[in-house]
Biopython code that builds the backbone (N, CA, C, O; Angstrom):
import numpy as np
from Bio.PDB.StructureBuilder import StructureBuilder

atoms = [
    (1, "MET", "N", (-7.925, -5.904, 3.041)),
    (1, "MET", "CA", (-6.851, -6.532, 3.760)),
    (1, "MET", "C", (-5.441, -6.361, 3.174)),
    (1, "MET", "O", (-5.330, -6.648, 1.982)),
    (2, "LEU", "N", (-4.231, -5.894, 3.898)),
    (2, "LEU", "CA", (-3.147, -5.702, 3.312)),
    (2, "LEU", "C", (-2.369, -7.032, 3.240)),
    (2, "LEU", "O", (-2.555, -7.956, 4.032)),
    (3, "CYS", "N", (-1.462, -7.053, 2.205)),
    (3, "CYS", "CA", (-0.607, -8.294, 2.028)),
    (3, "CYS", "C", (0.455, -8.011, 2.962)),
    (3, "CYS", "O", (0.629, -6.908, 3.480)),
    (4, "HIS", "N", (1.393, -9.377, 3.227)),
    (4, "HIS", "CA", (2.469, -9.327, 4.343)),
    (4, "HIS", "C", (3.421, -8.230, 4.000)),
    (4, "HIS", "O", (3.752, -7.370, 4.816)),
    (5, "CYS", "N", (3.888, -8.286, 2.672)),
    (5, "CYS", "CA", (4.839, -7.450, 2.343)),
    (5, "CYS", "C", (4.668, -5.900, 2.544)),
    (5, "CYS", "O", (5.596, -5.149, 2.842)),
    (6, "LEU", "N", (3.292, -5.496, 2.334)),
    (6, "LEU", "CA", (2.817, -4.162, 2.533)),
    (6, "LEU", "C", (2.863, -3.841, 4.001)),
    (6, "LEU", "O", (3.367, -2.795, 4.408)),
    (7, "ARG", "N", (2.303, -4.798, 4.838)),
    (7, "ARG", "CA", (2.421, -4.626, 6.421)),
    (7, "ARG", "C", (3.843, -4.269, 6.809)),
    (7, "ARG", "O", (4.174, -3.297, 7.487)),
    (8, "GLN", "N", (4.665, -5.226, 6.264)),
    (8, "GLN", "CA", (6.169, -5.110, 6.654)),
    (8, "GLN", "C", (6.702, -3.532, 6.140)),
    (8, "GLN", "O", (7.418, -2.768, 6.786)),
    (9, "ASN", "N", (6.284, -3.374, 5.165)),
    (9, "ASN", "CA", (6.752, -1.695, 4.619)),
    (9, "ASN", "C", (6.109, -0.764, 5.454)),
    (9, "ASN", "O", (6.866, 0.173, 5.706)),
    (10, "ILE", "N", (5.015, -0.663, 5.974)),
    (10, "ILE", "CA", (4.377, -0.023, 6.853)),
    (10, "ILE", "C", (5.054, 0.145, 8.185)),
    (10, "ILE", "O", (5.226, 1.269, 8.659)),
    (11, "ARG", "N", (5.409, -0.855, 8.745)),
    (11, "ARG", "CA", (6.518, -1.078, 9.970)),
    (11, "ARG", "C", (7.507, -0.186, 9.935)),
    (11, "ARG", "O", (7.737, 0.693, 10.766)),
    (12, "ILE", "N", (8.339, -0.537, 8.528)),
    (12, "ILE", "CA", (9.653, -0.023, 8.362)),
    (12, "ILE", "C", (9.309, 1.549, 8.243)),
    (12, "ILE", "O", (10.047, 2.283, 8.899)),
    (13, "LEU", "N", (8.301, 2.153, 7.503)),
    (13, "LEU", "CA", (8.074, 3.504, 7.303)),
    (13, "LEU", "C", (7.617, 3.929, 8.923)),
    (13, "LEU", "O", (8.228, 4.890, 9.391)),
    (14, "GLU", "N", (6.772, 3.391, 9.637)),
    (14, "GLU", "CA", (6.769, 3.705, 10.982)),
    (14, "GLU", "C", (7.800, 3.964, 11.868)),
    (14, "GLU", "O", (7.853, 4.890, 12.678)),
    (15, "ASN", "N", (8.839, 2.857, 11.614)),
    (15, "ASN", "CA", (10.026, 3.109, 12.374)),
    (15, "ASN", "C", (10.863, 4.205, 11.974)),
    (15, "ASN", "O", (11.587, 4.737, 12.815)),
    (16, "CYS", "N", (10.842, 4.680, 10.546)),
    (16, "CYS", "CA", (11.601, 5.796, 10.266)),
    (16, "CYS", "C", (10.997, 6.864, 10.766)),
    (16, "CYS", "O", (11.678, 7.689, 11.374)),
    (17, "ILE", "N", (9.670, 7.041, 10.612)),
    (17, "ILE", "CA", (9.102, 8.467, 11.179)),
    (17, "ILE", "C", (9.346, 8.609, 12.639)),
    (17, "ILE", "O", (9.394, 9.745, 13.110)),
    (18, "ASN", "N", (9.496, 7.618, 13.365)),
    (18, "ASN", "CA", (9.795, 7.543, 14.751)),
    (18, "ASN", "C", (11.165, 7.985, 14.957)),
    (18, "ASN", "O", (11.420, 8.874, 15.769)),
    (19, "ARG", "N", (12.018, 7.435, 14.295)),
    (19, "ARG", "CA", (13.393, 7.918, 14.402)),
    (19, "ARG", "C", (13.481, 9.499, 14.082)),
    (19, "ARG", "O", (13.851, 10.348, 14.893)),
    (20, "ALA", "N", (13.127, 9.709, 12.921)),
    (20, "ALA", "CA", (12.921, 11.248, 12.505)),
    (20, "ALA", "C", (12.422, 12.155, 13.471)),
    (20, "ALA", "O", (13.002, 13.217, 13.693)),
    (21, "LEU", "N", (10.984, 11.681, 14.292)),
    (21, "LEU", "CA", (10.561, 12.546, 15.150)),
    (21, "LEU", "C", (11.384, 12.659, 16.388)),
    (21, "LEU", "O", (11.375, 13.686, 17.066)),
    (22, "PHE", "N", (12.185, 11.480, 16.725)),
    (22, "PHE", "CA", (12.997, 11.464, 17.688)),
    (22, "PHE", "C", (13.972, 12.382, 17.568)),
    (22, "PHE", "O", (14.330, 13.074, 18.521)),
    (23, "ARG", "N", (14.529, 12.470, 16.276)),
    (23, "ARG", "CA", (15.851, 13.266, 16.139)),
    (23, "ARG", "C", (15.414, 14.698, 16.234)),
    (23, "ARG", "O", (16.010, 15.504, 16.949)),
    (24, "ILE", "N", (14.309, 15.022, 15.464)),
    (24, "ILE", "CA", (13.800, 16.496, 15.363)),
    (24, "ILE", "C", (13.424, 17.007, 16.819)),
    (24, "ILE", "O", (13.701, 18.152, 17.175)),
    (25, "PHE", "N", (12.863, 16.216, 17.531)),
    (25, "PHE", "CA", (12.277, 16.868, 18.761)),
    (25, "PHE", "C", (13.268, 16.428, 20.102)),
    (25, "PHE", "O", (13.068, 16.832, 21.247)),
    (26, "GLY", "N", (14.196, 15.661, 19.758)),
    (26, "GLY", "CA", (15.141, 15.282, 20.771)),
    (26, "GLY", "C", (14.601, 14.304, 21.505)),
    (26, "GLY", "O", (13.490, 13.878, 21.190)),
    (27, "SER", "N", (15.286, 13.781, 22.601)),
    (27, "SER", "CA", (14.929, 12.518, 23.380)),
    (27, "SER", "C", (13.671, 12.700, 24.153)),
    (27, "SER", "O", (13.490, 13.636, 24.931)),
    (28, "CYS", "N", (12.718, 11.657, 23.872)),
    (28, "CYS", "CA", (11.324, 11.915, 24.317)),
    (28, "CYS", "C", (10.892, 10.318, 24.466)),
    (28, "CYS", "O", (11.480, 9.423, 23.857)),
    (29, "ASP", "N", (9.891, 10.118, 25.276)),
    (29, "ASP", "CA", (9.359, 8.792, 25.391)),
    (29, "ASP", "C", (8.514, 8.466, 24.481)),
    (29, "ASP", "O", (8.263, 9.237, 23.554)),
    (30, "LYS", "N", (7.885, 7.153, 24.614)),
    (30, "LYS", "CA", (6.704, 6.739, 23.578)),
    (30, "LYS", "C", (5.588, 7.347, 23.803)),
    (30, "LYS", "O", (4.850, 7.352, 22.818)),
    (31, "SER", "N", (5.119, 7.937, 24.855)),
    (31, "SER", "CA", (3.854, 8.836, 24.781)),
    (31, "SER", "C", (4.012, 10.185, 24.187)),
    (31, "SER", "O", (3.206, 10.703, 23.414)),
    (32, "SER", "N", (5.015, 10.662, 24.573)),
    (32, "SER", "CA", (5.503, 12.011, 23.680)),
    (32, "SER", "C", (5.518, 11.747, 22.030)),
    (32, "SER", "O", (5.013, 12.517, 21.213)),
    (33, "LEU", "N", (6.047, 10.783, 21.785)),
    (33, "LEU", "CA", (6.136, 10.534, 20.443)),
    (33, "LEU", "C", (4.776, 10.399, 19.727)),
    (33, "LEU", "O", (4.416, 11.020, 18.727)),
    (34, "ASP", "N", (4.097, 9.486, 20.415)),
    (34, "ASP", "CA", (2.473, 9.276, 19.976)),
    (34, "ASP", "C", (1.954, 10.629, 20.035)),
    (34, "ASP", "O", (1.366, 10.880, 18.983)),
    (35, "TYR", "N", (1.940, 11.641, 20.884)),
    (35, "TYR", "CA", (1.305, 12.785, 21.147)),
    (35, "TYR", "C", (1.855, 13.599, 19.753)),
    (35, "TYR", "O", (0.982, 14.211, 19.139)),
    (36, "ILE", "N", (3.072, 13.643, 19.278)),
    (36, "ILE", "CA", (3.726, 14.284, 18.311)),
    (36, "ILE", "C", (3.260, 14.028, 16.804)),
    (36, "ILE", "O", (3.244, 14.791, 15.838)),
    (37, "LYS", "N", (2.839, 12.523, 16.954)),
    (37, "LYS", "CA", (2.242, 11.940, 15.690)),
    (37, "LYS", "C", (0.945, 12.265, 15.604)),
    (37, "LYS", "O", (0.520, 12.489, 14.471)),
    (38, "ILE", "N", (0.121, 12.359, 16.614)),
    (38, "ILE", "CA", (-1.265, 12.728, 16.454)),
    (38, "ILE", "C", (-1.352, 14.286, 16.234)),
    (38, "ILE", "O", (-2.286, 14.821, 15.637)),
    (39, "CYS", "N", (-0.389, 14.891, 16.724)),
    (39, "CYS", "CA", (-0.503, 16.621, 16.276)),
    (39, "CYS", "C", (-0.098, 16.714, 14.892)),
    (39, "CYS", "O", (-0.611, 17.634, 14.255)),
    (40, "THR", "N", (0.808, 15.871, 14.224)),
    (40, "THR", "CA", (1.167, 16.086, 12.943)),
    (40, "THR", "C", (0.430, 15.271, 12.018)),
    (40, "THR", "O", (0.818, 15.275, 10.849)),
    (41, "GLY", "N", (-0.769, 14.429, 12.399)),
    (41, "GLY", "CA", (-1.452, 13.906, 11.664)),
    (41, "GLY", "C", (-0.685, 12.343, 11.240)),
    (41, "GLY", "O", (-1.266, 11.689, 10.374)),
    (42, "LEU", "N", (0.281, 11.908, 11.696)),
    (42, "LEU", "CA", (1.063, 10.825, 11.345)),
    (42, "LEU", "C", (0.824, 9.510, 12.122)),
    (42, "LEU", "O", (1.526, 8.505, 12.008)),
    (43, "HIS", "N", (-0.374, 9.657, 13.018)),
    (43, "HIS", "CA", (-0.632, 8.582, 14.053)),
    (43, "HIS", "C", (-1.192, 7.213, 13.195)),
    (43, "HIS", "O", (-0.935, 6.094, 13.639)),
    (44, "ASN", "N", (-1.879, 7.362, 12.089)),
    (44, "ASN", "CA", (-2.150, 6.289, 11.660)),
    (44, "ASN", "C", (-1.524, 6.115, 9.949)),
    (44, "ASN", "O", (-2.189, 6.347, 8.939)),
    (45, "ILE", "N", (-0.642, 5.829, 9.973)),
    (45, "ILE", "CA", (0.154, 5.272, 8.808)),
    (45, "ILE", "C", (-0.642, 4.118, 7.995)),
    (45, "ILE", "O", (-0.879, 4.171, 6.789)),
    (46, "LYS", "N", (-0.959, 3.222, 8.740)),
    (46, "LYS", "CA", (-1.557, 2.084, 7.897)),
    (46, "LYS", "C", (-2.873, 2.565, 7.409)),
    (46, "LYS", "O", (-3.269, 1.961, 6.413)),
    (47, "GLY", "N", (-3.669, 3.524, 7.871)),
    (47, "GLY", "CA", (-4.965, 3.967, 7.355)),
    (47, "GLY", "C", (-4.523, 4.988, 6.356)),
    (47, "GLY", "O", (-5.353, 5.195, 5.471)),
    (48, "LEU", "N", (-3.448, 5.655, 6.288)),
    (48, "LEU", "CA", (-3.287, 6.604, 5.455)),
    (48, "LEU", "C", (-2.642, 5.860, 4.124)),
    (48, "LEU", "O", (-2.847, 6.340, 3.009)),
    (49, "VAL", "N", (-1.879, 4.703, 4.295)),
    (49, "VAL", "CA", (-1.511, 3.952, 3.262)),
    (49, "VAL", "C", (-2.581, 3.284, 2.520)),
    (49, "VAL", "O", (-2.593, 3.307, 1.289)),
    (50, "GLU", "N", (-3.650, 2.579, 3.339)),
    (50, "GLU", "CA", (-4.681, 1.998, 2.844)),
    (50, "GLU", "C", (-5.722, 2.964, 2.031)),
    (50, "GLU", "O", (-6.396, 2.520, 1.101)),
    (51, "LYS", "N", (-5.789, 4.257, 2.442)),
    (51, "LYS", "CA", (-6.434, 5.091, 1.730)),
    (51, "LYS", "C", (-5.943, 5.397, 0.443)),
    (51, "LYS", "O", (-6.606, 5.207, -0.577)),
    (52, "ARG", "N", (-4.551, 5.967, 0.464)),
    (52, "ARG", "CA", (-3.889, 6.080, -0.742)),
    (52, "ARG", "C", (-3.922, 5.132, -1.704)),
    (52, "ARG", "O", (-4.270, 5.501, -2.826)),
    (53, "HIS", "N", (-3.548, 3.609, -1.473)),
    (53, "HIS", "CA", (-3.642, 2.442, -2.186)),
    (53, "HIS", "C", (-4.986, 2.319, -2.787)),
    (53, "HIS", "O", (-5.092, 2.110, -3.995)),
    (54, "CYS", "N", (-6.124, 2.446, -1.942)),
    (54, "CYS", "CA", (-7.150, 2.252, -2.679)),
    (54, "CYS", "C", (-7.805, 3.465, -3.695)),
    (54, "CYS", "O", (-8.735, 3.213, -4.460)),
    (55, "SER", "N", (-7.213, 4.743, -3.592)),
    (55, "SER", "CA", (-7.362, 5.890, -4.353)),
    (55, "SER", "C", (-6.518, 5.419, -5.739)),
    (55, "SER", "O", (-6.992, 5.442, -6.875)),
    (56, "PHE", "N", (-5.480, 5.089, -5.463)),
    (56, "PHE", "CA", (-4.599, 4.704, -6.774)),
    (56, "PHE", "C", (-5.355, 3.718, -7.539)),
    (56, "PHE", "O", (-5.651, 3.892, -8.721)),
    (57, "ILE", "N", (-5.728, 2.483, -6.732)),
    (57, "ILE", "CA", (-6.517, 1.348, -7.516)),
    (57, "ILE", "C", (-7.665, 1.932, -8.253)),
    (57, "ILE", "O", (-7.879, 1.659, -9.434)),
    (58, "ASP", "N", (-8.380, 2.711, -7.573)),
    (58, "ASP", "CA", (-9.776, 3.225, -8.302)),
    (58, "ASP", "C", (-9.467, 4.077, -9.550)),
    (58, "ASP", "O", (-10.055, 3.942, -10.622)),
    (59, "LYS", "N", (-8.413, 5.035, -9.286)),
    (59, "LYS", "CA", (-7.879, 5.733, -10.541)),
    (59, "LYS", "C", (-7.388, 4.829, -11.621)),
    (59, "LYS", "O", (-7.663, 5.071, -12.797)),
    (60, "LEU", "N", (-6.695, 3.830, -11.281)),
    (60, "LEU", "CA", (-6.149, 2.861, -12.366)),
    (60, "LEU", "C", (-7.262, 2.154, -12.847)),
    (60, "LEU", "O", (-7.220, 1.853, -14.040)),
    (61, "ILE", "N", (-8.223, 1.828, -12.213)),
    (61, "ILE", "CA", (-9.194, 0.981, -12.973)),
    (61, "ILE", "C", (-10.290, 1.851, -13.896)),
    (61, "ILE", "O", (-10.905, 1.370, -14.848)),
    (62, "SER", "N", (-10.397, 3.110, -13.460)),
    (62, "SER", "CA", (-11.039, 4.105, -14.248)),
    (62, "SER", "C", (-10.471, 4.567, -15.420)),
    (62, "SER", "O", (-11.078, 5.207, -16.278)),
    (63, "ASP", "N", (-8.996, 4.157, -15.470)),
    (63, "ASP", "CA", (-8.303, 4.533, -16.897)),
    (63, "ASP", "C", (-8.766, 3.688, -17.719)),
    (63, "ASP", "O", (-8.760, 2.498, -17.402)),
    (64, "VAL", "N", (-9.296, 4.120, -19.014)),
    (64, "VAL", "CA", (-9.628, 3.295, -20.056)),
    (64, "VAL", "C", (-8.531, 2.459, -20.675)),
    (64, "VAL", "O", (-8.758, 1.358, -21.178)),
    (65, "ARG", "N", (-7.161, 3.097, -20.615)),
    (65, "ARG", "CA", (-6.035, 2.361, -21.369)),
    (65, "ARG", "C", (-5.820, 1.106, -20.459)),
    (65, "ARG", "O", (-5.646, -0.025, -20.913)),
    (66, "PHE", "N", (-5.849, 1.418, -19.139)),
    (66, "PHE", "CA", (-5.540, 0.203, -18.188)),
    (66, "PHE", "C", (-6.678, -0.841, -18.304)),
    (66, "PHE", "O", (-6.356, -2.030, -18.291)),
    (67, "SER", "N", (-8.047, -0.478, -18.422)),
    (67, "SER", "CA", (-9.125, -1.398, -18.621)),
    (67, "SER", "C", (-8.995, -2.261, -19.683)),
    (67, "SER", "O", (-9.167, -3.479, -19.623)),
    (68, "ASN", "N", (-8.578, -1.385, -21.018)),
    (68, "ASN", "CA", (-8.256, -2.373, -22.006)),
    (68, "ASN", "C", (-7.275, -3.311, -22.005)),
    (68, "ASN", "O", (-7.332, -4.383, -22.607)),
    (69, "LEU", "N", (-6.136, -2.817, -21.159)),
    (69, "LEU", "CA", (-5.020, -3.827, -21.004)),
    (69, "LEU", "C", (-5.372, -5.056, -20.174)),
    (69, "LEU", "O", (-4.774, -6.125, -20.296)),
    (70, "LEU", "N", (-6.511, -4.816, -19.208)),
    (70, "LEU", "CA", (-6.872, -6.018, -18.457)),
    (70, "LEU", "C", (-7.827, -6.825, -19.246)),
    (70, "LEU", "O", (-7.971, -8.032, -19.055)),
    (71, "LEU", "N", (-8.493, -6.135, -20.154)),
    (71, "LEU", "CA", (-9.329, -7.185, -21.119)),
    (71, "LEU", "C", (-8.506, -8.126, -21.983)),
    (71, "LEU", "O", (-8.826, -9.307, -22.109)),
    (72, "VAL", "N", (-7.456, -7.603, -22.570)),
    (72, "VAL", "CA", (-6.534, -8.165, -23.419)),
    (72, "VAL", "C", (-5.757, -9.209, -22.482)),
    (72, "VAL", "O", (-5.661, -10.378, -22.857)),
    (73, "TYR", "N", (-5.179, -8.775, -21.211)),
    (73, "TYR", "CA", (-4.703, -9.941, -20.466)),
    (73, "TYR", "C", (-5.632, -10.962, -20.084)),
    (73, "TYR", "O", (-5.325, -12.151, -20.007)),
    (74, "GLY", "N", (-7.002, -10.400, -19.798)),
    (74, "GLY", "CA", (-7.667, -11.613, -19.376)),
    (74, "GLY", "C", (-8.266, -12.620, -20.534)),
    (74, "GLY", "O", (-8.675, -13.730, -20.195)),
    (75, "SER", "N", (-8.304, -12.231, -21.816)),
    (75, "SER", "CA", (-8.420, -12.997, -22.861)),
    (75, "SER", "C", (-7.154, -13.874, -23.146)),
    (75, "SER", "O", (-7.287, -15.037, -23.525)),
    (76, "ASN", "N", (-6.004, -13.338, -22.972)),
    (76, "ASN", "CA", (-4.776, -14.150, -23.119)),
    (76, "ASN", "C", (-4.787, -15.121, -22.055)),
    (76, "ASN", "O", (-4.551, -16.293, -22.350)),
    (77, "ALA", "N", (-5.034, -14.792, -20.823)),
    (77, "ALA", "CA", (-4.945, -15.784, -19.763)),
    (77, "ALA", "C", (-5.955, -16.867, -19.995)),
    (77, "ALA", "O", (-5.672, -18.011, -19.642)),
    (78, "GLN", "N", (-7.146, -16.597, -20.577)),
    (78, "GLN", "CA", (-8.267, -17.742, -20.832)),
    (78, "GLN", "C", (-7.698, -18.427, -21.880)),
    (78, "GLN", "O", (-7.772, -19.648, -21.743)),
    (79, "VAL", "N", (-7.072, -17.985, -23.035)),
    (79, "VAL", "CA", (-6.546, -18.894, -24.021)),
    (79, "VAL", "C", (-5.539, -19.549, -23.624)),
    (79, "VAL", "O", (-5.448, -20.626, -24.214)),
    (80, "VAL", "N", (-4.637, -19.339, -22.778)),
    (80, "VAL", "CA", (-3.465, -20.019, -22.111)),
    (80, "VAL", "C", (-4.117, -21.207, -21.304)),
    (80, "VAL", "O", (-3.720, -22.364, -21.447)),
    (81, "LEU", "N", (-5.206, -20.836, -20.390)),
    (81, "LEU", "CA", (-5.507, -22.009, -19.444)),
    (81, "LEU", "C", (-6.418, -23.105, -20.624)),
    (81, "LEU", "O", (-6.485, -24.318, -20.421)),
    (82, "SER", "N", (-7.011, -22.492, -21.732)),
    (82, "SER", "CA", (-7.655, -23.549, -22.612)),
    (82, "SER", "C", (-6.589, -24.580, -23.052)),
    (82, "SER", "O", (-6.760, -25.794, -22.937)),
    (83, "LEU", "N", (-5.404, -23.968, -23.597)),
    (83, "LEU", "CA", (-4.308, -24.866, -24.163)),
    (83, "LEU", "C", (-3.823, -25.640, -23.307)),
    (83, "LEU", "O", (-3.449, -26.752, -23.678)),
    (84, "GLN", "N", (-3.681, -25.182, -21.692)),
    (84, "GLN", "CA", (-2.977, -26.003, -20.947)),
    (84, "GLN", "C", (-4.043, -27.322, -20.554)),
    (84, "GLN", "O", (-3.674, -28.458, -20.255)),
    (85, "ASN", "N", (-5.329, -26.876, -20.635)),
    (85, "ASN", "CA", (-6.320, -27.941, -20.450)),
    (85, "ASN", "C", (-6.297, -29.011, -21.494)),
    (85, "ASN", "O", (-6.457, -30.198, -21.211)),
    (86, "ILE", "N", (-6.095, -28.570, -22.699)),
    (86, "ILE", "CA", (-6.077, -29.465, -23.997)),
    (86, "ILE", "C", (-4.848, -30.411, -23.873)),
    (86, "ILE", "O", (-4.921, -31.609, -24.148)),
    (87, "MET", "N", (-3.736, -29.809, -23.451)),
    (87, "MET", "CA", (-2.531, -30.652, -23.311)),
    (87, "MET", "C", (-2.553, -31.506, -22.091)),
    (87, "MET", "O", (-1.626, -32.316, -22.063)),
    (88, "ASN", "N", (-3.265, -31.535, -21.201)),
    (88, "ASN", "CA", (-3.217, -32.244, -19.986)),
    (88, "ASN", "C", (-4.511, -33.232, -20.309)),
    (88, "ASN", "O", (-4.867, -34.072, -19.483)),
]
sb = StructureBuilder()
sb.init_structure("model")
sb.init_model(0)
sb.init_chain("A")
sb.init_seg("    ")
for serial, (resi, resn, name, xyz) in enumerate(atoms, 1):
    if name == "N":
        sb.init_residue(resn, " ", resi, " ")
    sb.init_atom(name, np.array(xyz, "f"), 0.0, 1.0, " ", f" {name:<3s}", serial, name[0])
structure = sb.get_structure()
């Protein structure tokens, strides 16, 4: 599931693509723009973004340096939570 800010950015990207296609191909209606987007592979921007996002996260998680960073962050977060519990 995409967060709200990502969905908003996808809408902005889709609007930019629509305007660019409108300028490139001249004045055309919505059905023509939809057909052009299908022909150019731009019809499913949300799907493309989700696929690239998942690919990025998969590569990031498989990176040993990032995994080590997550372990350190997780350990530090547990220490901070323990200290907060002691203080309360």
